[in-house]
Phi, psi and omega in degrees: 000126179244121182237149174239150179243131176208164181297148173230162179281163177300323180294318177296319180298312182295321178298323177295315181301319184293345177269352181264155174303320175186157165225166178297143176296342177284355178247017176268151177303328181295332181296332176298325180282343176279317183272069187292342181279354179248144167282143187221159175203153171260135177233154180230155174258130181240136177277181185294339178273359179088007180279141176281115186243357178198158181207160179203148166264126179249123175258128183256118177256118183284156174280132177306129179073358177226059191300339182283349176257135183226155164271120180271112188249126178245083184296125180051039180209180010274174177266091182223180175277107183271000190277343184240218180288124184273342184304315180297340179269312189276330180294314177293331175297313180298319180298314181296313185290321178297319179299333183255024168097006179281130175269349179193160178237141172234122179241161176227081184310125181279053179234142179268153178246335181203156181223140176233141180284162177300321180297320178298314181296317179300313180295324179296320178295324181284344183265113183296341180277349180259119181253334184222154183301320184286001171280345179266141177288122182298151173288336180209135171248134184267120183293323179296315178300319180296319178294321179299312180300316181297317181292319180297316180298317181293332182271004176093008175285149184245125180288130175258093189232088178293158185303322185267005179085352179244143177216209177291338182258225187261153182295144178276337181243128178234166174239124186232154175248114176292127179257007178226154175283169181298335179276002176096347179288142183286143177283159174272165177300320180298322180294319179292317178299319180298330179287341180283158178283170186299322181297317179297313180298319180295320181291324176297315178295321181296318179301317179295318181293326180281354177088022176292129180249128179254128176237158179241126179252140179222133182290345181257006178225084183302338180297341179286351179126191180281094186297314181299323176294319178295321180293321177295320178296317176302312186294322177300316180291323178296317177296320176300316179297319180297319179294320181290319187260006171062054169226162183273120183281154173279157178291155178299325182299330178299316182288325176300314179296318181300313181292318180298310185296313187284324180284334175292323178293319180203119182303338181261006187292318188221139181221147176252120179255135181231134178248123180238147176230116182052040177088348180269132175285116184254341178196155178207144183217159176241130177241139177239141178223135171232111181060238187266011182237127178241142183236134165280113191261310179222150178216154177213149180211150179279145175289328177279155175059031179293338183289348179275354172062046178298324181295320177295319180298319180293315179300317180294321178296320179292320178298316179298319179297315180297318180295320180296332179273000178087016179292145178255349180220132171248120190252117178272007176066207199290146168228161173271154180279359180275136180245009180291133180291348177281347182276136183292343182276352186296326179301320178293319178298316181298322178299315182288323180300328181298342179285348178081014180278218181211149175274135179234141175254127175268170181296340178094180179262139186231138178251143170237109176293131177254330174231097192298319179299316181289321178300316180297316180297320179294319179299317177297315179302315182292323179293325178293326178293000000 
């Protein structure tokens, strides 16, 4: 197989994505307009007949004081055939990027290597002898993921795997809810609810009984209400959540750009969900969907009125929305691989485990140095930061 890599237009890229079951939203052309601090381009893989058979969004991060050299970053990408020999795909990519000033490449193969059930994770948290997820035997090991890891390592790629599963890039461990059976048929709402634990089901019912109202705001549908007002309300609550939970919040302008860029690409791409109780905003979330995969992207909740269970109501509303759109996966995004009750992240894991989904390990992010002196200098710079 002989493939060539060259730039493609955003329209060509989007047309390719629309033919796939799904790709990561971080690999859509609109994501380039969200990440304004990076230079970006769409590239495609073409076979000998000239057909577009793979695509990627590449974000270029320049080296301080050496702006013409960049780290070429493909978050949760590229979108290629990962099942066979990777050399025909990755070698022309490296050649193209090196020719255009990249000192290194970072990719995030969208393939899983292992899966654990919610019951396993729950039992692991309860077992004092279990400190990390990989101490548990997975319910499933993915042969494709194992081959990808083996091939990347043999080809000189370097795994970027921080201890907590989070780094400068994307999390290696996520928690997902399968919305389809193994034969591909979609589950019913009752089946998904049945998979949740008793506390989750009770909290969803409690939110409804307490009168929690969930609305969906969209910047491309003014009939849904005052979107800018809703976005400001979300951001105020998000800043409150950040102060309470000790993380640095993003600016409101980031979310304005995110909604504008992604909803312009596809009106159904991104939605803002708001839960109110007696007029008070008690929780708000952002969901993104590309094809058959939906992601819980950002969330915020009030310290007051937590007993009305607005967060549970929102998650259930997003799951229902994803199912109505034909999604086969609802993704609650990152978790840490630590299961120790002494770790501050365990509460978040327990919240996600209650949905009855499964923990998944991805192949992780991998770097290929193309210019070793500059790559080494950049690596030192990032570690100092």
